[in-house]
C-alpha positions as CSV (number, residue, x, y, z in Angstrom):
1,X,-15.9,11.8,2.4
2,X,-13.1,10.8,0.1
3,X,-11.1,7.6,0.0
4,X,-7.3,7.8,-0.2
5,X,-5.5,5.4,-2.4
6,X,-1.7,5.0,-1.7
7,X,0.6,3.6,-4.3
8,X,2.8,4.3,-7.2
9,X,1.4,5.7,-10.5
10,X,3.0,3.3,-12.9
11,X,2.0,0.1,-10.9
12,X,-0.5,-2.0,-12.9
13,X,-2.3,-3.1,-9.8
14,X,-2.7,0.6,-8.7
15,X,-4.0,1.4,-12.2
16,X,-6.6,-1.3,-11.9
17,X,-7.6,-0.2,-8.4
18,X,-8.0,3.5,-9.6
19,X,-10.1,2.4,-12.5
20,X,-12.3,0.2,-10.2
21,X,-12.8,3.2,-7.8
22,X,-13.7,5.5,-10.7
23,X,-16.0,2.9,-12.2
24,X,-17.8,2.4,-9.0
25,X,-18.2,6.1,-8.3
26,X,-15.9,6.2,-5.3
27,X,-14.5,9.7,-4.8
28,X,-10.8,9.3,-4.1
29,X,-7.5,11.0,-3.9
30,X,-4.3,9.4,-5.1
31,X,-1.2,9.6,-2.9
32,X,1.9,8.6,-4.9
33,X,4.7,7.3,-2.7
34,X,7.4,8.5,-5.2
35,X,6.1,12.0,-5.5
36,X,4.4,12.6,-2.1
37,X,6.6,10.3,0.1
38,X,5.4,7.7,2.6
39,X,3.4,9.2,5.5
40,X,5.2,8.1,8.6
41,X,2.2,7.7,10.8
42,X,0.3,5.8,8.1
43,X,3.2,3.4,7.6
44,X,3.4,2.7,11.3
45,X,-0.4,2.0,11.3
46,X,-0.2,-0.3,8.3
47,X,2.7,-2.3,9.8
48,X,0.7,-2.8,13.0
49,X,-2.7,-3.3,11.4
50,X,-1.7,-5.7,8.6
51,X,1.6,-7.1,9.9
52,X,5.0,-6.1,8.6
53,X,5.3,-9.4,6.7
54,X,2.2,-8.5,4.6
55,X,3.1,-4.9,4.0
56,X,6.6,-5.8,2.6
57,X,6.0,-6.8,-1.1
58,X,8.3,-9.7,-1.6
59,X,7.0,-10.4,-5.1
60,X,8.0,-7.0,-6.5
61,X,11.1,-6.1,-8.4
62,X,12.5,-3.9,-5.6
63,X,12.6,-6.8,-3.2
64,X,13.9,-9.3,-5.8
65,X,16.8,-7.0,-6.7
66,X,18.1,-7.0,-3.1
67,X,20.9,-9.4,-2.3
68,X,19.9,-12.2,0.2
69,X,21.8,-10.5,3.0
70,X,19.8,-7.3,2.6
71,X,16.5,-9.3,2.5
72,X,17.5,-11.2,5.6
73,X,17.9,-7.9,7.5
74,X,14.1,-7.2,7.1
75,X,13.0,-9.5,9.9
76,X,10.7,-7.5,12.2
77,X,8.5,-4.4,12.3
78,X,11.3,-2.0,13.0
79,X,13.6,-3.2,10.2
80,X,10.6,-3.4,7.8
81,X,9.7,0.2,8.7
82,X,13.3,1.4,8.0
83,X,13.4,-0.6,4.8
84,X,10.1,0.7,3.5
85,X,10.9,4.4,4.2
86,X,14.1,3.9,2.1
87,X,12.3,1.8,-0.5
88,X,8.7,2.9,-0.8
89,X,8.2,0.9,-4.0
90,X,8.4,-2.3,-1.8
91,X,5.1,-1.5,0.0
92,X,2.4,-3.9,-1.1
93,X,-0.1,-1.9,-3.2
94,X,-2.5,-0.3,-3.1
95,X,-3.3,0.7,0.5
96,X,-6.7,2.3,0.7
97,X,-8.2,4.4,3.5
98,X,-11.9,4.2,2.9
99,X,-14.3,7.1,3.9
100,X,-15.6,5.1,6.9
101,X,-12.1,4.6,8.3
102,X,-11.6,1.0,7.1
103,X,-8.2,0.3,5.5
104,X,-7.3,-2.4,3.0
105,X,-4.1,-3.7,1.6
106,X,-3.9,-4.9,-2.0
107,X,-6.6,-4.9,-4.7
108,X,-9.5,-7.2,-4.0
109,X,-12.6,-6.1,-6.0
110,X,-14.9,-8.7,-4.3
111,X,-13.9,-7.4,-0.8
112,X,-14.0,-3.8,-1.9
113,X,-17.6,-4.3,-3.2
114,X,-18.7,-5.1,0.4
115,X,-17.2,-1.9,1.9
116,X,-19.3,1.2,2.7
117,X,-18.2,3.9,0.2
118,X,-19.7,7.0,1.7
């Protein structure tokens, strides 16, 4: 089976994650939010699985460029979903769907080393 890494190609964290996967022999496919869009069913799953407040990347430039009123409107799962569909670069990256069905949010080499890869 193949892992799927979701993110944006020019994101440094995504680049590190892709290099880690390749270096550890993990067969994977890359899904670029900007080119391929945000899969609606997957986004709903991530928001429920990880919590909307973790999926929204408040450290990134997309979020920081918003005025405080726009930031304040992202206050629950429904508003986060609408915001992230409109601004996919504000999704915390990477999101990985591992071959065994596990999903992870963010790049954590130590935790990734413990996951089954096939």
